[in-house]
C-alpha positions as CSV (number, residue, x, y, z in Angstrom):
1,M,3.7,22.5,11.1
2,A,0.7,20.6,9.9
3,P,-2.1,19.6,12.1
4,S,-1.9,15.8,13.2
5,L,-4.8,13.6,12.1
6,A,-6.3,11.5,14.8
7,G,-9.3,9.7,15.7
8,G,-12.4,9.2,13.6
9,G,-16.1,8.4,13.6
10,P,-19.4,10.3,13.2
11,A,-18.5,12.7,16.1
12,A,-15.5,13.9,14.6
13,L,-16.4,17.8,15.1
14,D,-16.9,17.3,18.9
15,G,-13.7,14.9,19.3
16,L,-15.6,12.0,20.6
17,G,-15.2,9.7,17.5
18,S,-16.7,6.4,17.1
19,G,-16.0,3.7,19.3
20,S,-12.9,3.4,21.4
21,R,-10.7,4.1,18.3
22,G,-11.4,7.9,18.2
23,A,-12.8,8.5,22.0
24,G,-11.6,12.0,23.1
25,R,-9.5,12.8,19.7
26,R,-9.7,15.4,17.3
27,W,-9.1,15.6,13.3
28,G,-7.7,19.1,14.0
29,A,-8.4,21.5,11.2
30,Y,-9.8,18.7,9.1
31,A,-12.7,18.0,11.6
32,A,-15.4,19.8,9.6
33,A,-14.5,18.2,6.3
34,I,-14.2,14.6,7.9
35,A,-17.7,15.0,9.5
36,R,-19.3,16.0,6.2
37,W,-17.7,13.1,4.2
38,E,-18.6,10.7,7.3
39,T,-22.3,11.8,6.6
40,L,-22.2,10.9,3.0
41,T,-20.3,7.7,3.4
42,R,-19.4,5.9,6.8
43,P,-17.4,6.7,9.8
44,A,-13.8,7.3,9.2
45,P,-11.3,4.7,9.8
46,E,-8.0,5.6,11.4
47,P,-5.8,7.3,9.2
48,T,-2.4,5.6,10.2
49,D,-1.4,2.4,11.8
50,A,0.4,1.8,15.0
51,G,3.7,2.8,13.1
52,G,2.3,5.9,11.8
53,R,2.1,4.7,8.2
54,L,-1.1,5.6,6.1
55,R,-3.6,3.1,6.2
56,A,-5.0,1.9,2.8
57,D,-8.5,1.7,4.3
58,F,-8.7,5.5,5.0
59,V,-7.6,6.5,1.6
60,E,-10.3,4.0,0.4
61,W,-12.7,6.0,2.5
62,M,-11.4,9.3,1.5
63,Q,-12.0,8.4,-2.1
64,G,-15.5,7.5,-1.3
65,L,-15.1,3.9,-2.4
66,D,-17.3,1.1,-0.7
67,D,-15.5,-0.6,2.3
68,G,-13.1,-3.3,1.1
69,W,-13.5,-2.2,-2.7
70,V,-9.6,-2.5,-2.7
71,T,-8.3,-3.4,0.8
72,A,-10.6,-6.7,0.5
73,T,-8.9,-7.9,-2.4
74,S,-7.0,-11.1,-1.8
75,G,-3.2,-11.2,-2.5
76,L,-2.9,-7.3,-2.2
77,G,-0.5,-6.1,0.7
78,R,-0.7,-2.6,2.0
79,P,1.8,-1.2,-0.6
80,A,0.1,-2.7,-3.6
81,Q,-3.5,-1.5,-2.3
82,L,-1.9,2.2,-1.9
83,T,-0.6,2.0,-5.3
84,A,-3.9,0.9,-6.7
85,L,-5.7,3.6,-4.8
86,G,-3.2,6.1,-5.8
87,N,-3.5,5.2,-9.4
88,G,-7.2,5.1,-9.3
89,V,-10.0,7.5,-10.2
90,V,-12.3,9.2,-7.5
91,P,-15.7,8.1,-8.8
92,Q,-17.3,11.6,-8.1
93,Q,-14.7,13.4,-9.8
94,A,-14.8,11.3,-12.8
95,A,-18.7,11.6,-13.1
96,R,-18.5,15.6,-12.7
97,A,-15.6,15.6,-15.3
98,V,-17.7,13.5,-17.8
99,Q,-20.6,15.8,-17.1
100,L,-18.6,19.2,-17.6
101,L,-16.9,17.6,-20.8
102,T,-19.8,16.2,-22.5
103,P,-21.3,18.5,-25.0
104,P,-24.8,19.4,-24.7
105,F,-27.0,16.9,-26.9
106,S,-28.8,18.7,-29.5
107,R,-31.3,17.0,-31.7
108,C,-30.4,15.9,-35.2
109,P,-32.4,18.1,-37.7
110,R,-32.9,15.0,-39.8
111,C,-34.3,13.1,-37.1
112,T,-36.8,15.7,-36.1
113,A,-37.9,16.2,-39.6
114,V,-39.8,12.7,-39.6
């Protein structure tokens, strides 16, 4: 059985969460990862809504996007936001991929002879 996700905020490790949203709740096995990502980004939003459905702002946060990058786009409902996020590229991964795939730049022999 998979651990349940609940709570959020900068105190994810100790289960205190931020504000009333995550007070006294834990992220389970993911607490350390959530806390590390919170130190680099912002407090984690709740992962699910009242109906237990994945929240788009949580996906946005997990991908390291600015708050509202997708979720504040007018005319996009939850399904469209999740589709956009699911089809998107995580900026940190894209930057690393380009870095790994770019061959080392060597100077042109004709350019250095001048």
